[in-house]
C-alpha positions in Angstrom: 222.1 -8.4 152.2 220.9 -5.5 150.1 222.1 -2.0 150.9 219.3 0.5 151.5 219.6 3.7 149.5 220.4 6.4 152.1 219.0 9.2 149.8 215.4 8.2 150.6 215.2 10.9 153.4 215.4 14.6 152.8 218.2 16.6 154.5 217.3 17.4 158.1 215.5 14.1 158.8 215.7 13.3 162.5 214.8 10.4 164.9 214.7 6.6 164.5 212.7 4.9 161.8 211.7 1.4 160.8 211.9 0.6 157.1 210.5 -2.4 155.2 211.9 -2.9 151.7 209.9 -5.5 149.8 210.6 -6.6 146.2 209.0 -9.3 144.1 211.0 -10.8 141.3 208.6 -13.4 140.0 206.8 -15.5 142.6 209.4 -14.7 145.3 208.9 -11.9 147.7 212.2 -10.6 149.2 211.8 -8.6 152.4 214.5 -6.7 154.2 214.0 -4.7 157.4 216.2 -1.6 158.2 216.4 1.0 160.8 217.6 4.6 160.3 219.1 6.3 163.3 219.2 10.0 162.6 220.1 11.0 166.2 223.5 12.0 167.6 224.0 8.8 169.6 224.1 5.1 168.9 221.1 3.2 170.2 220.5 -0.4 171.3 217.3 -1.6 169.6 215.3 -4.8 169.7 213.6 -5.6 166.4 210.9 -8.0 165.3 210.1 -8.7 161.6 206.8 -10.6 161.1 205.6 -11.9 157.7 202.1 -13.5 157.5 201.1 -15.0 154.2 197.6 -16.2 153.3 197.0 -18.2 150.1 195.0 -21.1 148.7 197.2 -23.6 150.7 196.7 -21.9 154.0 198.5 -19.4 156.3 202.1 -19.2 157.1 203.9 -17.0 159.7 207.6 -16.2 159.8 208.9 -14.2 162.8 212.4 -13.0 163.3 213.6 -11.1 166.4 217.0 -9.8 167.5 219.0 -7.0 168.9 221.2 -4.4 167.1 223.3 -1.4 168.0 222.2 1.3 165.4 225.1 3.7 164.9 224.3 7.4 164.9 223.4 9.0 161.5 223.3 5.6 159.8 221.0 3.1 158.1 221.4 -0.4 159.5 220.1 -3.6 158.0 218.3 -5.8 160.5 216.8 -9.0 159.0 215.8 -10.5 155.7 213.5 -13.2 154.5 212.1 -14.6 151.3 208.7 -16.3 150.7 206.8 -17.7 147.7 203.9 -15.3 146.9 201.5 -16.0 144.1 199.3 -13.3 142.5 196.2 -14.4 144.4 198.0 -14.5 147.8 197.9 -11.9 150.5 200.8 -10.9 152.7 201.2 -8.7 155.7 204.6 -7.5 156.7 205.4 -5.8 160.0 208.7 -4.5 161.4 208.7 -3.2 165.0 211.6 -1.5 166.9 211.7 -1.4 170.7 214.1 0.4 172.9 213.1 -1.9 175.8 211.4 -5.3 175.6 208.0 -3.8 176.4 208.3 -0.3 174.9 207.5 0.0 171.2 209.5 2.8 169.6 208.7 2.6 165.9 206.5 0.4 163.7 206.4 0.0 159.9 204.0 -2.3 158.0 203.0 -3.2 154.4 200.0 -5.1 153.1 200.5 -6.9 149.8 197.6 -8.4 148.1 196.2 -9.2 144.6 195.4 -5.5 144.0 198.8 -4.2 145.4 202.1 -4.9 143.8 205.6 -4.5 145.3 
């Protein structure tokens, strides 16, 4: 799994964040979900990564869910997926973090379409 560059955040960043990293070499979209835990304690988190693609051949949905213990002051990789994405296709990515099954803590999302490049 790709390592996320920890220098994305300025000094003094606090809290828990959801991060989507999407790269598109050719027709393949590579998506990795991360969490950053800039608190003083480890946290048990539930994550859900959803990828919805719409193209000429229809719609596909990929959903991955799991649990992780995010160490204090660390960036943790959660999940990764790859999909074929042609220039005319549209794709919506969503990563959600929960601290309980019913309590959304942090969302992140990206919309990729024919006018937006990764």
